[in-house]
C-alpha positions as CSV (number, residue, x, y, z in Angstrom):
1,M,-39.3,40.1,6.8
2,P,-40.0,38.9,10.4
3,D,-40.3,35.1,10.7
4,M,-43.9,35.0,12.1
5,L,-44.2,31.3,11.3
6,G,-41.1,30.2,13.2
7,I,-39.6,28.6,10.1
8,G,-36.2,30.2,10.4
9,P,-33.4,29.6,7.9
10,D,-35.6,26.8,6.4
11,R,-37.9,29.4,4.8
12,L,-38.3,29.2,1.0
13,R,-37.0,32.5,-0.5
14,V,-39.7,33.8,-2.7
15,R,-41.5,37.2,-3.1
16,R,-44.3,36.8,-5.6
17,V,-47.1,34.4,-4.5
18,L,-50.2,33.4,-6.3
19,V,-53.4,32.0,-4.6
20,T,-55.9,30.4,-6.9
21,G,-59.5,30.3,-5.7
22,V,-58.8,33.5,-3.7
23,A,-62.4,34.4,-3.3
24,G,-63.2,31.2,-1.5
25,L,-62.8,29.9,2.0
26,H,-59.3,28.5,1.8
27,G,-57.9,30.9,-0.6
28,S,-59.1,34.1,1.0
29,H,-57.7,33.2,4.4
30,E,-54.4,32.0,3.0
31,A,-54.0,35.2,0.9
32,E,-54.8,37.3,3.9
33,A,-52.1,35.5,6.0
34,L,-49.5,35.9,3.2
35,V,-50.3,39.7,2.8
36,R,-49.7,40.1,6.6
37,L,-46.3,38.3,6.2
38,G,-45.3,40.9,3.6
39,Y,-45.4,38.9,0.3
40,D,-46.5,40.3,-3.0
41,V,-49.8,38.4,-3.2
42,Y,-51.7,37.8,-6.5
43,G,-55.1,36.1,-6.5
44,V,-57.4,34.6,-9.2
45,D,-60.9,33.3,-9.1
46,D,-63.7,32.9,-11.6
47,L,-66.3,33.7,-8.8
48,S,-68.3,30.6,-9.6
49,G,-68.3,29.7,-5.9
50,G,-66.5,32.5,-4.2
51,Y,-67.3,36.2,-3.6
52,I,-65.3,39.3,-4.5
53,S,-66.0,40.6,-1.0
54,N,-63.9,37.7,0.4
55,V,-60.7,38.9,-1.4
56,P,-58.5,40.4,1.2
57,E,-57.1,43.9,0.9
58,G,-53.7,44.0,-0.5
59,V,-54.2,41.2,-3.0
60,R,-53.8,41.9,-6.6
61,F,-57.0,40.3,-7.9
62,T,-57.9,39.0,-11.4
63,E,-61.1,37.3,-12.4
64,L,-59.8,34.3,-14.4
65,D,-61.3,31.0,-15.5
66,L,-58.5,28.4,-15.1
67,R,-60.3,26.1,-17.5
68,H,-59.1,28.3,-20.4
69,H,-55.5,27.3,-21.1
70,A,-54.5,30.3,-23.2
71,S,-55.8,32.8,-20.7
72,V,-53.9,31.1,-17.9
73,E,-50.7,31.1,-20.0
74,R,-51.0,34.8,-20.6
75,Y,-51.7,35.5,-17.0
76,M,-48.8,33.4,-15.7
77,R,-46.4,35.0,-18.2
78,R,-47.4,38.5,-16.9
79,V,-47.4,37.7,-13.2
80,R,-44.5,35.1,-13.0
81,P,-45.4,33.8,-9.5
82,E,-42.6,32.0,-7.7
83,L,-44.9,30.1,-5.3
84,V,-48.5,29.0,-6.0
85,F,-51.2,28.0,-3.5
86,H,-53.8,26.1,-5.5
87,D,-57.2,26.2,-3.8
88,A,-59.4,26.5,-6.8
89,A,-61.7,23.5,-7.0
90,Y,-65.2,22.1,-7.4
91,A,-65.3,20.2,-4.1
92,T,-68.5,18.2,-4.4
93,E,-67.4,14.8,-3.4
94,G,-70.9,13.4,-3.0
95,G,-72.2,15.2,-6.1
96,S,-69.4,14.2,-8.4
97,Q,-71.2,11.1,-9.6
98,F,-73.9,13.4,-11.0
99,T,-71.6,16.1,-12.4
100,P,-68.6,14.1,-13.6
101,V,-67.7,16.6,-16.4
102,R,-67.9,19.7,-14.3
103,T,-66.0,17.9,-11.5
104,T,-63.1,16.8,-13.8
105,E,-62.9,20.2,-15.6
106,R,-62.9,22.2,-12.4
107,N,-60.4,20.0,-10.6
108,L,-58.0,18.1,-12.8
109,M,-58.1,20.3,-15.9
110,M,-57.9,23.6,-14.0
111,Y,-55.0,22.4,-12.0
112,T,-53.1,21.0,-15.0
113,N,-53.5,24.3,-16.8
114,T,-52.3,26.2,-13.7
115,L,-49.3,23.8,-13.1
116,V,-48.0,23.7,-16.7
117,A,-48.5,27.5,-17.2
118,G,-46.8,28.2,-13.9
119,L,-43.8,26.0,-14.8
120,R,-43.4,27.8,-18.1
121,A,-43.4,31.1,-16.3
122,G,-40.7,30.1,-13.8
123,M,-42.7,28.8,-10.8
124,K,-40.5,27.3,-8.1
125,K,-43.1,25.5,-6.0
126,I,-46.8,24.6,-5.8
127,V,-49.0,23.8,-2.8
128,L,-51.8,21.6,-3.9
129,A,-55.1,21.5,-1.9
130,S,-56.1,17.9,-2.4
131,S,-58.6,15.8,-0.4
132,M,-58.7,13.0,2.1
133,S,-61.2,11.5,-0.2
134,V,-58.2,9.9,-2.0
135,Y,-58.1,7.3,0.8
136,G,-61.4,5.8,-0.1
137,R,-62.8,3.0,2.1
138,Q,-59.7,2.2,3.9
139,K,-59.8,1.9,7.7
140,P,-59.4,5.3,9.5
141,P,-57.6,7.0,10.9
142,F,-55.9,7.5,7.5
143,T,-52.2,8.1,7.3
144,E,-50.3,9.7,4.5
145,E,-48.5,6.4,3.7
146,M,-51.7,4.7,2.7
147,E,-52.4,4.0,-1.0
148,R,-54.7,6.2,-3.0
149,K,-58.0,4.3,-3.4
150,P,-60.5,6.8,-4.7
151,E,-64.2,5.7,-4.6
152,D,-65.9,8.6,-6.5
153,V,-65.2,10.9,-9.4
154,Y,-64.1,13.8,-7.3
155,A,-61.6,11.6,-5.4
156,V,-60.3,10.3,-8.8
157,S,-59.6,13.8,-10.0
158,K,-57.8,14.7,-6.7
159,A,-55.7,11.5,-6.9
160,A,-54.9,12.3,-10.5
161,M,-53.8,15.8,-9.5
162,E,-51.4,14.4,-6.9
163,H,-50.0,11.9,-9.4
164,V,-49.6,14.6,-12.0
165,T,-47.7,16.7,-9.5
166,E,-45.4,14.0,-8.5
167,I,-44.7,12.9,-12.1
168,L,-44.0,16.3,-13.4
169,S,-41.8,17.3,-10.5
170,R,-39.6,14.3,-11.2
171,V,-39.2,15.4,-14.8
172,H,-39.1,19.2,-14.5
173,G,-37.5,19.7,-11.1
174,F,-40.0,22.0,-9.3
175,Q,-41.0,21.6,-5.6
176,Y,-44.4,20.8,-4.2
177,T,-46.3,20.1,-1.0
178,I,-49.7,18.4,-1.0
179,I,-52.3,19.1,1.6
180,R,-55.3,16.8,2.4
181,P,-57.8,18.9,4.3
182,H,-60.5,17.6,6.7
183,N,-63.9,19.3,5.8
184,V,-62.8,22.9,6.5
185,Y,-65.4,25.4,7.6
186,G,-65.7,28.9,8.9
187,P,-66.3,32.6,8.0
188,R,-66.3,33.3,4.2
189,Q,-67.7,29.9,3.4
190,N,-70.3,29.8,0.5
191,L,-73.6,29.5,2.3
192,R,-75.5,29.3,-1.0
193,D,-74.1,26.1,-2.3
194,P,-76.5,23.2,-1.7
195,Y,-74.2,20.4,-2.9
196,R,-71.2,20.7,-0.5
197,N,-70.2,21.9,3.0
198,V,-72.7,20.3,5.3
199,I,-72.3,22.7,8.2
200,A,-72.9,25.7,6.0
201,I,-75.8,24.0,4.3
202,W,-77.6,23.1,7.5
203,I,-77.1,26.5,9.0
204,N,-78.4,28.3,5.9
205,A,-81.4,25.9,5.7
206,L,-82.3,26.9,9.2
207,M,-81.9,30.6,8.6
208,N,-84.3,30.2,5.6
209,G,-86.8,28.5,7.8
210,K,-86.4,25.0,6.4
211,P,-85.3,21.7,7.9
212,F,-82.1,20.2,6.9
213,W,-81.6,16.7,5.6
214,I,-79.3,13.9,6.8
215,Y,-78.3,11.2,4.3
216,G,-78.4,7.6,5.4
217,Q,-78.4,6.7,9.1
218,G,-76.4,9.7,10.3
219,T,-73.8,7.4,11.9
220,Q,-71.1,8.4,9.4
221,K,-68.1,9.8,11.1
222,R,-66.1,12.8,9.9
223,A,-63.6,15.2,11.2
224,F,-64.3,18.9,10.7
225,T,-61.5,21.7,10.7
226,Y,-62.2,25.2,11.7
227,I,-60.4,27.6,9.3
228,E,-58.1,29.1,12.0
229,D,-56.8,25.6,12.6
230,F,-56.0,25.1,9.0
231,T,-54.6,28.2,7.3
232,P,-51.4,28.7,9.4
233,Y,-50.3,25.1,8.7
234,V,-50.9,25.3,5.0
235,I,-48.8,28.5,4.9
236,R,-46.0,26.9,7.0
237,A,-46.0,23.8,4.7
238,G,-45.7,26.1,1.6
239,L,-42.9,28.2,2.9
240,S,-40.8,25.5,4.6
241,K,-38.1,23.8,2.6
242,R,-38.3,20.7,4.8
243,C,-41.9,20.2,3.6
244,H,-40.8,19.9,-0.1
245,G,-42.3,16.7,-1.6
246,E,-44.4,15.9,1.5
247,I,-48.1,15.1,1.9
248,F,-49.9,16.3,5.0
249,N,-53.3,15.6,6.6
250,I,-54.4,18.8,8.3
251,G,-57.3,18.7,10.6
252,P,-58.4,17.4,14.0
253,E,-58.3,13.9,15.2
254,E,-61.7,14.5,16.8
255,D,-64.2,12.5,14.7
256,I,-67.9,13.1,15.1
257,S,-71.0,11.4,13.7
258,L,-73.4,13.4,11.5
259,N,-76.1,12.8,14.0
260,H,-74.0,14.4,16.7
261,L,-73.1,17.3,14.4
262,A,-76.7,17.9,13.7
263,T,-77.3,18.1,17.5
264,L,-74.6,20.7,17.9
265,V,-75.8,22.8,15.0
266,L,-79.4,22.9,16.4
267,R,-78.2,23.6,19.9
268,E,-76.1,26.5,18.8
269,F,-78.7,27.9,16.4
270,F,-81.6,27.8,18.8
271,G,-79.7,28.1,22.0
272,G,-79.3,25.3,24.6
273,D,-82.6,25.9,26.3
274,R,-84.8,26.4,23.4
275,A,-86.8,23.6,21.8
276,V,-86.4,23.0,18.1
277,P,-89.7,23.8,16.3
278,A,-91.2,20.6,14.9
279,Y,-91.1,21.9,11.3
280,L,-87.4,22.5,11.5
281,K,-86.4,19.1,12.9
282,P,-83.9,17.3,10.6
283,R,-85.2,15.0,8.0
284,T,-83.6,11.8,6.8
285,W,-83.1,10.4,3.3
286,R,-82.5,6.7,4.4
287,A,-81.1,5.6,1.0
288,G,-78.0,7.7,1.5
289,R,-75.7,9.0,-1.2
290,P,-74.3,6.5,-3.7
291,L,-70.7,5.4,-3.0
292,E,-70.5,7.6,0.2
293,V,-67.7,6.4,2.5
294,S,-69.0,5.7,6.0
295,D,-66.1,6.8,8.2
296,A,-63.4,9.3,7.0
297,F,-60.9,10.9,9.4
298,S,-57.2,10.9,9.5
299,S,-54.0,10.8,11.8
300,Q,-52.3,14.1,12.4
301,R,-49.0,12.7,13.6
302,K,-47.0,13.9,10.6
303,A,-48.5,17.4,10.7
304,Q,-47.8,17.6,14.4
305,R,-44.2,16.5,14.0
306,L,-43.3,18.6,11.0
307,L,-45.7,21.6,11.2
308,G,-46.4,21.8,14.9
309,Y,-50.0,21.2,14.2
310,R,-52.6,21.3,17.1
311,T,-56.3,21.8,17.3
312,T,-57.3,25.0,19.1
313,V,-61.0,25.2,18.1
314,P,-63.0,22.0,18.9
315,I,-66.0,21.2,16.9
316,R,-68.6,22.7,19.4
317,E,-66.8,26.0,19.6
318,G,-66.3,26.1,15.8
319,V,-70.0,25.4,15.2
320,R,-70.8,28.3,17.7
321,R,-68.6,30.7,15.8
322,M,-69.9,29.5,12.4
323,V,-73.5,30.1,13.5
324,A,-72.7,33.5,14.8
325,W,-70.9,34.5,11.6
326,A,-73.7,33.1,9.4
327,L,-76.3,35.0,11.4
328,T,-74.5,38.3,10.6
329,V,-74.6,37.4,6.9
330,G,-78.2,36.4,7.0
331,P,-80.2,33.8,5.1
332,Q,-78.9,33.2,1.5
333,P,-80.9,31.7,-1.3
334,F,-79.5,28.4,-2.3
335,A,-77.9,28.5,-5.8
336,Y,-78.6,25.3,-7.7
337,L,-76.8,24.5,-11.0
338,K,-78.3,26.5,-13.8
339,H,-78.6,23.6,-16.1
340,G,-79.2,21.0,-13.4
341,L,-77.2,17.8,-12.8
342,E,-75.5,16.2,-15.7
343,L,-76.8,12.7,-14.6
344,A,-79.7,13.0,-12.2
345,T,-80.6,9.3,-11.8
346,G,-80.2,8.3,-8.1
347,A,-79.3,11.7,-6.9
348,P,-80.6,12.9,-3.4
349,P,-84.0,14.7,-3.5
350,T,-82.5,17.7,-2.0
351,W,-80.8,18.4,-5.3
352,T,-83.3,17.0,-7.8
353,R,-86.4,18.6,-6.1
354,K,-84.4,21.6,-4.8
355,L,-85.8,21.1,-1.3
356,Y,-83.7,23.9,0.1
């Protein structure tokens, strides 16, 4: 197999690779890269937030709900993956205070089922897609050495997933790498989700002829990662032996306020010389979202040193590509939770009133 990643003799020797959440943004791109590298790639997804059309050609796909322990056990015994990239998640950080059961089930419980069943089936290593939400309200830029100080239910579940990985690794001897992404976006993202992925939400709202909403003052600062600047480094971290037991922030150091992001989205959607129609100008919910961390972005020095990370798609170019892709897909109806929020008090009106 040619060493397309430049890992050399440090490469982990495996053949059978499993990607969970393979019908979503992260998983589909990672599976595609692994197929190109010549691995036997298996993929699972319950299609609750991903699409079968996202699953790359060459992936052996199975529709599977990872919340069901017995089903996961049977699957793992049959496939026996040596390396697992765990991307399946319910990544609604801001919404997790209003869906705590769903958030815990679709993060901590799904992951624990996957990890335990994988170990029983002979798994050698797991790559966990965690979240920079585990840093909480600490002063950015966040570094991997900082404590985990989760502020919301989603961050609690991700921090717990990291802890469980570290504990079981010490006891059972498997390898792992933990990835903390920075608001990844790009083609194949779920445009229909009204609870997460701000760039996708805003673009889809505009395509549906509706204004989008900004929570709070819009001065919150974030870092956004175009998918092409994310996938190669996750694959490299998973396949490199020197990344065993390591945690990586992966994403740009280029932080941006939500107000500035809104300006970029509108400029790319309408063209730089076109005025934004009055009825599509952004609206603001000044109360903001409960427990939202104001500024959240991270240092990339470790990823630069060990993975060769560099940003190649700055935010304006990434937004331009995202808008272009979304327009080829066309406007999508937003898919609100069938049974509503578990706890609705204090939730943003975009969710409770279904304003999109």
